[in-house]
C-alpha positions, 0 to 999 in steps of 0.5 A, a space after each residue: 095645232 100644238 102648243 109652242 110652250 109645251 112642245 109636240 107632246 103637249 096639249 093644244 095651243 088654245 087650251 094652254 094655261 086657260 085656267 090660270 089667272 093672269 100674272 101681275 106685271 111689274 110697273 114699267 118705268 120706260 127708259 129709266 124715267 121716274 114715275 109720274 109725280 101726282 102731287 106736282 103741278 102740271 106746268 112744272 111737270 111739262 117744263 121738266 119734260 121739255 127740258 129732258 126731251 131737249 137734252 135727249 134730242 141734243 145727245 141724239 144729234 151729237 151721237 149721229 154727228 160723231 157716227 157720221 164723222 167716224 164713218 167719213 174718216 174710216 172710209 178714207 183710211 180703209 175703203 175696203 173694210 168699211 161700207 
């Protein structure tokens, strides 16, 4: 089996970069959320997380509602184009 990184003229897949140490990955912050604040009270952190989740849920609901309204109005005007 040939290595997909090195191409057909390369070495075997099993030996690809085995002698190199693993690269350090940058810290993932996920969705632009700030890193965990370790010196903050857990109760305050939980309250802030609940508020943020509530806002995300509300925005998600509003987006879904707007998309449904757009789809509904779109099928009335152009039934051949919309699905």
